[in-house]
ZATORBA-43142 format. One record per residue (C-alpha): residue in three letters; chain; x, y, z. Coordinates in Angstrom, 2 decimals. Example, Ala and Ser with C-alpha at 12.3 -4.5 7.8 and 13.67 -1.06 7.14 Angstrom:
// residues 2
<'ALA', 'A', <12.30, -4.50, 7.80>>
<'SER', 'A', <13.67, -1.06, 7.14>>
//
This chain:
// residues 85
<'MET', 'A', <49.13, 99.42, -72.08>>
<'ARG', 'A', <51.41, 97.60, -69.72>>
<'SER', 'A', <51.15, 97.59, -65.96>>
<'ALA', 'A', <53.31, 96.45, -63.07>>
<'LYS', 'A', <52.41, 96.20, -59.41>>
<'TRP', 'A', <54.70, 95.94, -56.46>>
<'SER', 'A', <54.05, 95.78, -52.76>>
<'VAL', 'A', <55.44, 98.26, -50.30>>
<'LYS', 'A', <55.41, 98.23, -46.53>>
<'ASN', 'A', <51.83, 99.50, -46.09>>
<'GLY', 'A', <50.17, 99.13, -49.47>>
<'ALA', 'A', <50.96, 98.78, -53.16>>
<'VAL', 'A', <52.01, 100.84, -56.16>>
<'LEU', 'A', <50.57, 100.23, -59.63>>
<'ARG', 'A', <52.62, 101.59, -62.56>>
<'ILE', 'A', <50.76, 102.06, -65.87>>
<'GLU', 'A', <52.84, 102.40, -69.05>>
<'PRO', 'A', <50.76, 103.53, -72.05>>
<'GLN', 'A', <51.26, 102.13, -75.56>>
<'ASP', 'A', <52.03, 105.63, -76.90>>
<'PRO', 'A', <55.48, 106.72, -75.72>>
<'ALA', 'A', <54.31, 110.40, -75.86>>
<'GLU', 'A', <51.82, 109.75, -73.04>>
<'ALA', 'A', <52.92, 110.04, -69.44>>
<'VAL', 'A', <53.54, 106.98, -67.29>>
<'GLY', 'A', <51.01, 106.79, -64.43>>
<'GLU', 'A', <51.56, 105.55, -60.92>>
<'ILE', 'A', <48.70, 104.86, -58.57>>
<'VAL', 'A', <49.40, 104.34, -54.87>>
<'TYR', 'A', <47.19, 102.29, -52.55>>
<'GLN', 'A', <48.05, 102.88, -48.89>>
<'GLU', 'A', <46.54, 100.77, -46.15>>
<'THR', 'A', <45.35, 102.46, -42.99>>
<'GLU', 'A', <44.63, 100.67, -39.76>>
<'THR', 'A', <41.05, 101.93, -39.45>>
<'ASN', 'A', <39.81, 102.08, -43.03>>
<'GLU', 'A', <41.62, 99.27, -44.87>>
<'ILE', 'A', <38.52, 98.02, -46.73>>
<'GLU', 'A', <37.32, 101.51, -47.68>>
<'ALA', 'A', <40.82, 102.51, -48.85>>
<'PHE', 'A', <41.10, 99.44, -51.08>>
<'ALA', 'A', <37.60, 99.98, -52.50>>
<'ASP', 'A', <38.53, 103.58, -53.33>>
<'PHE', 'A', <41.68, 102.29, -55.08>>
<'LEU', 'A', <39.59, 99.91, -57.18>>
<'ARG', 'A', <37.05, 102.64, -57.98>>
<'TYR', 'A', <39.88, 104.89, -59.20>>
<'LEU', 'A', <41.14, 102.10, -61.47>>
<'VAL', 'A', <37.67, 101.51, -62.89>>
<'ASP', 'A', <37.05, 105.24, -63.42>>
<'HIS', 'A', <40.36, 105.97, -65.08>>
<'TYR', 'A', <41.34, 102.71, -66.82>>
<'GLY', 'A', <38.21, 100.59, -67.00>>
<'PRO', 'A', <35.59, 100.46, -69.74>>
<'THR', 'A', <33.11, 103.30, -70.03>>
<'THR', 'A', <29.78, 102.12, -68.62>>
<'ASN', 'A', <26.81, 103.58, -66.86>>
<'ARG', 'A', <23.46, 102.55, -65.37>>
<'TYR', 'A', <22.01, 102.03, -68.86>>
<'SER', 'A', <24.78, 99.69, -70.07>>
<'SER', 'A', <23.98, 96.00, -70.54>>
<'ARG', 'A', <26.72, 95.25, -67.98>>
<'ARG', 'A', <28.81, 97.42, -65.71>>
<'ILE', 'A', <31.43, 97.19, -62.98>>
<'ARG', 'A', <30.49, 98.18, -59.42>>
<'ILE', 'A', <32.71, 98.16, -56.37>>
<'VAL', 'A', <30.52, 97.55, -53.34>>
<'ILE', 'A', <31.41, 97.02, -49.67>>
<'GLU', 'A', <29.01, 94.66, -47.97>>
<'PRO', 'A', <28.96, 92.77, -44.67>>
<'GLY', 'A', <30.34, 89.26, -44.48>>
<'ASP', 'A', <27.68, 86.55, -44.73>>
<'LYS', 'A', <29.15, 84.68, -41.73>>
<'PHE', 'A', <29.84, 87.76, -39.58>>
<'GLU', 'A', <28.35, 87.71, -36.11>>
<'PRO', 'A', <28.66, 91.00, -34.19>>
<'PRO', 'A', <29.93, 90.83, -30.64>>
<'ALA', 'A', <27.41, 91.10, -27.77>>
<'ASN', 'A', <29.06, 94.36, -26.75>>
<'PRO', 'A', <28.92, 96.69, -29.83>>
<'GLU', 'A', <31.70, 98.89, -28.42>>
<'LEU', 'A', <34.15, 96.05, -29.10>>
<'LEU', 'A', <33.45, 96.47, -32.83>>
<'LYS', 'A', <35.64, 99.30, -34.20>>
<'GLU', 'A', <35.50, 100.06, -37.89>>
//
């Protein structure tokens, strides 16, 4: 399997070319949005893991998880209305 990635104005496109020429070429689009950039990218990574990553589950010796967590140095503003996510 070969892959190529290129950036576009508001995201990226990942093209997957399978080893077998009889299989279809896949293209996966990641599009940034102003309000949900982190969630959109995490969904993109989850899609890659689900469709192209190794098969694992909770009982596997190791597995891949995509998790969104707060920054360890993040300090919320005194006025919580200033924080928009």
